N, C-alpha and C positions, 0 to 999 in steps of 0.2 A: 676132247683129250680124255682117254680111258683111263681107269685105274691099273691097268697093266702097264702101260708107259709112263706113268706119274706115280712114282713112290713117293713117299713122306722123305723129307729131308732130314733124317734124324740127326744127324751131327750138328747141323746148322739149327734146328728146332731147339734143341737141347741148349746151346748157346741163348736163345731168342728167350726162353722162359726163365732164366736168372732175372730178368728185367721184371717179368709178372711176380716173381718173389718178393721184391723189392717194393712193389706197388702196395702189395698187402700189407707188409711188414709196418710201412710207413702209416697205412691205413687205420691198421689197430692201435698205432701209438697215438693216434688222435683219441680214441677211446679212453685212454688211461689219462691222457693230459687234461681234458675236460674236466672231472672232478678234482685234480689237482690244481688247475688254475682257478676252478671256482671258488674254492677254500682260500686260498693264498690272495688271491685278487680281490676276495669279498664281491663275487657276481650273481647275479640271480641267474637261474635256469637258462633263460633265454640270453641272457649275456653269454653263458659259457658256451651256448652253442654257434659263436660266432668263430670257434676253432674249426668245425665243420664248415660253416660258410666260407670261410677264409680259403681253405684248402680246395673246396669243391666249386667256388666262384673262380677261380684261377684255371681250372678246366675250360669253363665257357669263354673268358677273355682269351686263352691261349689258342684255344680252337676258332674263335673269331678272327685272330691276328692270322692266324696260318690261312684261313679260307681268304682272306682280303690278299695276302701276298700271293696266293695261287692263281690269283685272278690274272695276274702279271707273268708270273713264272710258275712253272711246275718245281717245287722245291724238291720233292722227292726223287725227281728225275734228273734234277740240275745236281745235287750234291748226292746222293743216294741214300739209302735206306738206312743203312747202318751207321753213317758220319752224322746223318739228322738224329738217329738214334742216342749216339754218343755225345751229342750237343745238348739234349736234352737231361740225359744224365749228369751232366756235368752243371748246368742249371740247378738241378735239383740238389747236388752236392754243395754250391752255394747258399741256397736256402738253409741246408742243415747246418751248415759252419756259422750261420747268422743267428741260430741257438745260443752263442756262447755270449755275445753282448748283450742280448737280449733278457739272458739270464744277469749277467753283471749289471744291466742298468734296472732289472726288476720291472721292465715294461712290456704289459700286456699288447699294446698296439705293434710293438717291434717284434713280439713273438708271432702275432698275426699275419704281420708282413713276410717274415721268415718264413711260415708256412705257406702263406700265399705263392712265393717263389719256389718252394718246393712241388706245389701242384703245378705251377707254371710247365716247369721242366716235365711232370708227369704228363701235361695234356699233349706236350710233343710225342712223349714215348707211346701214348696211346693211339695218337693218330698214325703212327709208323707200324708199332706191333702189333695190332689188331688184323691190318689187311696181309701183314706179312706171314703171321701165322697161318693165315687161310691159304696163301699163296704158295706156302713150301710142301706143296704136293697136291694130289688129287683134288679139285675143287668139290667133289662130293662129299669127300670126309673133312673139308675145312671147318665146318663148325664143330666138328669133334676134337679136332687139332686144338680150336677155342677152348673146348672144355677143359682139355687136358692142362693148357696153361692156365685158365681159370683155377683149377685144382692145385696147381702150385702157387698161384696167388693167394687161395685160401688159406696153403700151408704156411704161407709168411704172414697172414693176419695172426694165425693160432699160435705160432713161435712168437711172433711180435709182441703181442699182449702180455706172455709170459714173462719173456726176457726184459721188456720194458718194466714191467711189475716188479721183477727182482731189482733191477738198477734203481728203482725209485723207492722201493718199500722194505726191500733184504727178500730173504726166503720167507715162507710161510712158516706156520706153526703149528701143522697137523702132528701131535703128539698122542692123537688116539684118544684124549681125555675127555675132548668135548661132547662127545656122543652120549658120554655118562652124566654130563652135567643137568641139574634141574632148569627149568626155566628163569628161576630167579637169580641162579649162580651166572647165567647166560647174560643177563641184564647187569649185575654185578661187574663180569668182566668188561663189558663195554664201558661203563661208569669209569670204572679204574683206568681202560684205556684213554678214554676222551682226558682224564684228570691228568694223567701223565704227560700228554701231548698239549695241554695248557700249560702245566707246569714247565715244561722246557720251552714254550713261547716267553712266559715270564723271566725265566732265567736269559733266553737271549735278549731280551728288550734291556736287562738291567748291566749288560755289557755295549750298552748301544751308546756311544758318545757323538754321532753325528747326525741323527734325527734330532729335532727340537724336544725338548723336556717337556712341553704341554702335549706332544704327541705320543711321548712314551709314556708319560704319566696317564693320560687318558686310557690306554691300551692296557697297561699293567692294571689300573683300578677296575676296569672292566672283565678283565681276565681272572682276577683274583676274586671277583664277586661271583663270578661262574664257578672257579674251584670249589669255592665256601658253600654253594649250592649243591655241588658234586656230593661233597663231605656228607652234607645234611641227608641225601638219599642215600649214601653208601652206609651212613651209621644206621639208619631204617631198615635197609636191606639185611644189614648184620644181626637185627633183632629179630629178624623173621626166616631166617636160613632155615632153621628145623622147624618152621611152621607150615604142615603141609595145606592148610586151608586159606593161608594168605593169597591174594589175587596181585599176580605179575602185571596187569594191564595199568594201574597207575604207574608203577613205575617206568613203565615201557612210554607210556605218555609223557611223563615229566622228562625222560630222556629227550624225546623228540623235540620238547620245548626248548630245554637249555640246548640241545645241538643246534637248532635253528637260530637261536639267540647268539651262539658262539661263531656262527657264519657270518653273522653282521658285524662282528668288531673288526674294524680296520688295523690292520698290523703295519708298525712303522716300514719304511723302505728297507731299512738294513736287514730287516727281519724276513722280511719279504724276498731279499736277495740270496739271506743264507739257507731259506728254503729251496730255492729255484737252483742252486749250487749242483744239485744230483742230475739236473736236467742237460747240464753240457757234455758228461761224458758220453752217454750212448748216442746223441746226435754229431757229436765229434766222430765218434766211431762209424756211423752211418754216412758222414760227407766224405770221409777217406774210401768208403765201400764203394760208394757211388762211382769216383774217381776212377778205382781199380775196375769196375764192370765198364765203364766209358772205354777204358783202354782196352780192355778184354775185348769188347765189341768190334772198335774201331781195327782191329788188326785180326778179327776173326775173319773165317772162311764163307761168312752170310753173303749168299749172291743176292744181288738187284733183281726183282721179277722184270719180266720182258715190259718193255713200253707200252706195247698194246698186246692184249690176249688175242688170241685168232678168235674165239666166241663174241669178243667186244667188236671186233672189227666188222662184222657182217649184221648187227643190230641194227635195225629201220627204227626211228624213234618218230612218235606220232607228233611231237611238239619240237620246233624248231630250237627255241630259248629252254631253258630248263627254269621250272616254277615248282616251289613246292606245292602250291595248293593244285596242281594237275595231278597230284598223287595222294590220294587220301591215306593209303597204307603208310606212306612217310610223315605226313603232318600229324596223324594219330600215333604212329610211333614215336615220333619225336616226344610228344605228350607221354607215351608210354616210357620211355628211358626217363625222363624227367622224374617219373613218379617210380619207377623202379629203384633207381639211385637212392631217390629221397626216401624211400620207405625201408630201403636197406641200412641207411645209415640212420635214421632217427630212432628206429627200435634200439638198436645199440648205444645211441649217444645219451638217450634219456632212460636208459636201464640203470645206471647208477644212482640217479634220483630216485627211481622208484624202489630199488632195493633200499635205498636209504630211509625209507618211509618205517613206521611202526608197524604199518600193514604189512610189509614186506621182510622184517626183521631186523631193521636199523643196520643193515650190513654197511660198514666203514669201508673207505677208500683203498687200504691195504688188503681188504678181501674180495672186492671187484673183479680182479684181474682173470679168477678162474672161469666166472661167467662170462666176462669178455673173451675168453679164450672158446668157451663153449659155442658161444654164438657164432664166431668167426669159423670154428671147425666145423659147425652143423654146414654152413655153404661148402666147407672143404668137402665133408660126406657126399653131399649131393653133387659137387663137380667131379670128385674121383670115380664116382657112379657112372655120370654120364661119361666120363673118359673112357670107358672101359670099349666104347663103341668104335674108337679109333684103331683099336686093333683087329686083327683079319683072324678071328677065332669062331668055332662051330656054336651053333645056338645053344647047345648044352653048357660049354665051357664060358659062353656068355652070360648064361642066366646065373650059374655057379657065382662068376664074378661078382655080380650085381648085387650078391649079398655078401660074398667075402670083403671085397673093397671097402664098402661102409664100415664094416666090422673093422678091419684094419685102420681105418682113418679114425674111428671113434677110440681105438686102442692108444692111437698117437696123442688124442688130445688129454685122455686119462694119464698116458704115460708122462707127457710134458707136466702136468699139474702135480703128480705125485714125485716127479724131480725137482719141482719148486715148492716141495713140502705143503701143497696146499689140501684141505682138506675135500675130497671130491666125494664123500659116501652118498650125497644127496643126488649125484648124477646117475647112479646105477639104474634110475627108473628111464632114463632118456631114450633107451633102445626101442621103447614102445612108439616113440615118436619116428625114429628112424625106418621101422618096419612100415610103419604107415605110408612114409614117404616114399619107399622101395614100391609099395602096393599102387600106389598112383603114378609112378614114372614105367610100369608096366601097363597099365592103361592106356597113359599116354602116348607110347612109344615112340616114333621118329618123328611123328606129325607135328610141326612147331605150333601152329595154330590151338589144335586138342592140347597138347602138354601146357601151354601158356595157359589155357582157359582152366585145365584142371588144378594145376598148382596155383592160380589165382584162387580160386573157389577153397581149395585147402587152406591157405594162409589165410582168407578171410574167416573162416572157421575158428582156426585156432587163435586169431584175435577175440572173437566174440566169447571163445571159452576162457581165454586169459582175463576178460573182463566181468564174466559172470563165475566163475568156478569159485566156490567157497573158501577152499584151503589155499593160501597162497603160497605155501611150498610147492604146490602143482601147478598153479597158474603162472608163476614166473617161467615153467619150462612150455608153456603155451607160446608165449610171448617170443621165448628164444627159440623154438622150433619155427618163427618166421623164416629164420636163415637157411634151413632146410628146403622151404617150398619157394624161397626165392633163388636158391642155389643156381638153379639152370634154365632162369628166365632171360638171361641177356642175350643170348645166340639167337633165342627164337623170336624176339623182339626184333633183333639185328635184322634176321633173315626175313621176316616178314616185312619190315619197312622198307629193305632195300630191293624186294621183290621186284623185277621187272623193268628197274630203272637203267638196267644197260650202261652205256659210257658215262650217265651221271652218277653211277653208283659212287665214283670218289667224293664228289660234291654233298652226295646225301649222306654219304657216313661222316663229313665234317659237321654238317648240322646235328647229326644224332650226337656226336661227342659233346657238341655245345650243351646239349642237355644234360649232361651229368651234373649241371648247375643245381639239379634238383636235390643234390645231396648237401648243398649250402641251405637251401629256401626251407624245405620241409621239415627238418628238425629246429627250425626257429620257431614254425608254426607250432609244435608239438613243445616247443620249452615253453612257449606263451602260456600254454594252456596248465603245464605244470605251475608256473607261477602265480595261477590262481588261488593256490594252496596258501599264499602267504596272506590273502585278505578274505579267502573264505574258507576257514579251518575245517567247517563242518562238511565240506566235499559237495559231492553231487551224486544223487542214487545210490546213496549209501557206501559209496569210495569216495577214496581223495581224488582232487583233480588231476594229480600225478598219475595215478592209475588211470582215470578216464580218459588220459589222454592219448592212449593207445588205440583210440576211436580213428586218430589220424591215419595209422597204417593199415588199418581196417578198410577204410574208405580206398586206399592206395590199392590194395589186394582187388577189390571191386572193380577197380578200372582195367586194372591188369588183365582180368577174368573176360570182362567184357571187350578188351582188344583182341583176346586171343579167340573170342566167339566172332567175333566181327569182320576181323581183317580177312580171313579166309573168303568170305562173302564178296568182300571186293575185290580181291585178287581173283576170283572165279569171273565175276564180270568182265576182268581183264583179259580173259583166257590163261590164266595162271591158276592151275587146280591143285597142286601140292608143292607144299614148301617143307624141306628136313631142317628140325632144329637140333641142338646139341645141347649145350649146358656150358657155360662159361663164367667168366667175371669180367668186370671192366677194370 
């Protein structure tokens, strides 16, 4: 088929990318929920990562179920793409509504169950939407359509982090005064904010007539003791506010100690429920939104692709029966997808814990959302940049758009944060990383293997610099920039992994979707390293274990670079010399 007679079906494609938006919206919501659940349920860092595990494990389970069913019947051909997609949306709506009883019961396992069901619905949507996006026009531009859809997915993650942050914590408080504060005044504000939070908890416990007296009294005594310790620190700070020679480090260290001890205080169940009340509203709205989109999809004009593509009908296969191990590009690609999704998720899932360390400024939960938005916005920048290739423009216009589109995407991130009254003054250095990303994307071109290798090497260097850079105000942006270099890896890995599989492409795709499980497993590994700070406060190599834990995504980037280098050699031996890549999202 030529591009002349197969044009992109824009009307249908625009309907489809609404689904990609919701994937992103809910994905970023997990990153806001992790620090909230960690505090409310008194969880360790590795326990808090069960949020990501529940969500991404559902992808694996859903893909396995779908694959087993497909051995007996072709679900997509029997029920149709859009009906199957609508069913997945309804399942995600059920999971969203389960947040209401989960919050009412104050049950962390119930929340994990709800997230699992949302993810189960998403796994169905993924299996349908990714190949459907590719088939909505010329196959040669399929990866670029996936890029554009991935850009909308990342827009959802960026907006989702900010909107859920507003729902849970309210608007920010960027009045412009913070830039003029002395370091000791910033620490004073942090102590005051923590004291106010503890006072609110004590007040909530005082009206708790349901939990046992022993439990409420124990929590009140523990919280009151911490308030007293904070008052002592605030009094000492007040004495030294006008003393330019006083060191702020002892106060920062003491804040970190108190904050960690506060995190271990178990709150009575009724207080936990009251704190989770705000979670109900956004997920109720999300549940209804899923239903509306499901109805819209069901009655949309999206057409099912032909049962057998002409190209697939003439492919001769070397093996009569399909086996993963007959295709090195596939089983290495499955590991690539596992590591790619795990790396993408683990960087941001553990970022709140990193920013909360005294090393990185003791950033509290209500100030985390802008950084989460910047990370997911980085993926949006990369995918919007890659999505330019789907449009038929001249080389000059295409080159100009490669600079203009990332600038617009960065403007969206800044504008959304300003709308939420967040301080984004530190973000204005970030275009340095964006320009570096653009430069690497030009070198990679449209070759999937070369692009994957270069972005893997770039991501690895960013993680190394984040680990060794002496200024944490800059180091955190090296870690966040991992989102830029991950942004266009998905289609490159996907295209390399399924190259040469012919009619077995559908089966291979199911196995690749199963590997999204990496998003639930790898954050647990990094979280377990973070938890070593509790027993080893001295850290390792002069940094905290939470900081050191970013060696996990470093290793992930190293493998992705290797796959980009090695897989084209495997394909060349099979007679496949070139694979185009785009840049999209899962």
